[in-house]
C-alpha angles and dihedrals in degrees: 000000000000122000112223140173119227111210130193130188130188129212091268093057097254112147138191137165145193131208120239140145137250113216111208112203138176095223094162093047091238098141113081116245115239133194119013121014113278137203135210140204123216132175149164129237113207136156122245090266092049105260116148115245117216131179093047118136111224113201128200123203132194105200104321095329122095108237102182143352126205134181117230118248123242088271091059095249130133133189135194113191141179094042123168114245134208142092093295096051121092129149132209114216119200125170119207133185128168114169137119100001093192091062106124095354119125144141086273088070090052089053092054094045093049090048088054093049091049093047093242097119123356126220101252105210133051090234092060090049090053090048091053095052095082094153092053095233092137088240138070114248142148087275089069090052091050092051092050094047092052088056092048092049092050092244088122124027093201140026108265099218106032142039118249093258135029129189130215121193108258092223092056114116113209111230088206114014090196091062104039101143098109094054112138120262096198142042130224110216119195109211100203097146135025114267144083122301118197119209115175125188135203109231115220122195106213115236093016112108095151093063096239099129119118106233094194124074101310116214098159131263141199125236118204115211126209091209125056136196102225115215115188138195131188121259113243141155115246127210124210115261097021128112118231134191112217110202117209118212132165129223094208108027095150125144093351118160097175148343141189136190147142116256111209117200133177102263091192089063104032141043116200112238106176143282140265125210119238128177089329115082106233144135140186092297089069092065134062119210100177093107098032093117088058090055095257125124117182124205138184125181134171141164133205090244133025117272134202129200137180119257093252097052114108108235095187139333130227122203123215137174112224116229096187141003112288144136124251091236089064097049114055140055136164111232142160094236095127109351111038113243112240141124132210136217127208091281090049091247108156132233133175127259127226139168129230132184120227110226136165087264095051133269117331129184116267119233149194130170109270134157114202133207112266117252128248099027121207094031136185107181108016141352135187125223115198127192137172126222126197090217138011108274142137114279135190123210114194125192117201138164130247091272091057096253112149111240102176138354122206119196109203134184095220123210125216110271125008121012129177134200123194117211120193127203091253092056091070119048094197136064137206128055115354137173128223124198128194120204121184128157105318095337131096135174137171134202138174129242136175126225116200121219 
């Protein structure tokens, strides 16, 4: 373990530093062992379905003192070498990981957990039961569902009682697989003789009982669905100072057991003033208001069985106060900004969610001005920038570096609704951190992206 100081300096000469350590390890056992005979401990971290789990810290303890800590490789393996052996030497191995709690967690998981609680369909492995117990009560209750929904809605960014992952020794045999909550999360390894000891662990993503979590380094991704659940609202002209109830219907609400999405609205034109349940049974817990001042309302709904409704039935109603004259078709859009937009059928197969506006000329796509984060980010070969416009209009997307130098300007004839722009590596002759700014009509927004060399 080598103590180091990490220094940074800006263009004006201001400096600062922090103290940290560099841990030098012989993970491949290349260096020859000298002196007395040594032992080593290796292991593998994999999910129940066999995916390798990287970015987990594996800690080793001698007595109550942590001796070493390693980070698993991309194949999910860890190794502690050069360990003293003998009757008095034993080592405690404990994997830890606590990043991106929302990874793999969705309303589909709530559906499966509620089915288990109601005795409709039981979670069929002890690892799924452990994953569902996010409040660590050693039982599955409505409190677990509440905790998971708060995470989905963006009310909480983390589970309050557990880390994002937990690890159970693979060799552990559950005395009662239906009550697995007290399973060990560590292994004590006696190192009596020189040699290699293998201790594998099963990695469990908390809150994820459908097995959707990405066990590798998770930077976020977007899934495009062929099928869509189509929500619809009525076109109307709004006057400043008046309160309006916007009724949400769906043209194809058939066999739906749950959905979730982020509703973006123009916060310069509207103030959210509450909701009213319709044919869907819901209350305040189905909505997240943490980002309401940014014009983003999150929602998550599910039912124990799949439901179907006619296109004219009001599913729920949202109430807004208008701040200026506007039309409904310019004010709303369904996105995945905070809560990912998807719906589920009885078999928990997923589809997308979108929003249309019913007009005299048919249903048109709703729209607000929105600039999205480029994907992938960082990128090496190609990235896609998406943006949404409330109306068709010319738009300019400008890419510039951290010093403000313009790198590239794209002039775009933007369409109403979603637009995309693909940028290849040859389009930008620089790398590193960049900014991109979208200007259209009286709207402007800026985001950061990183181009790799």
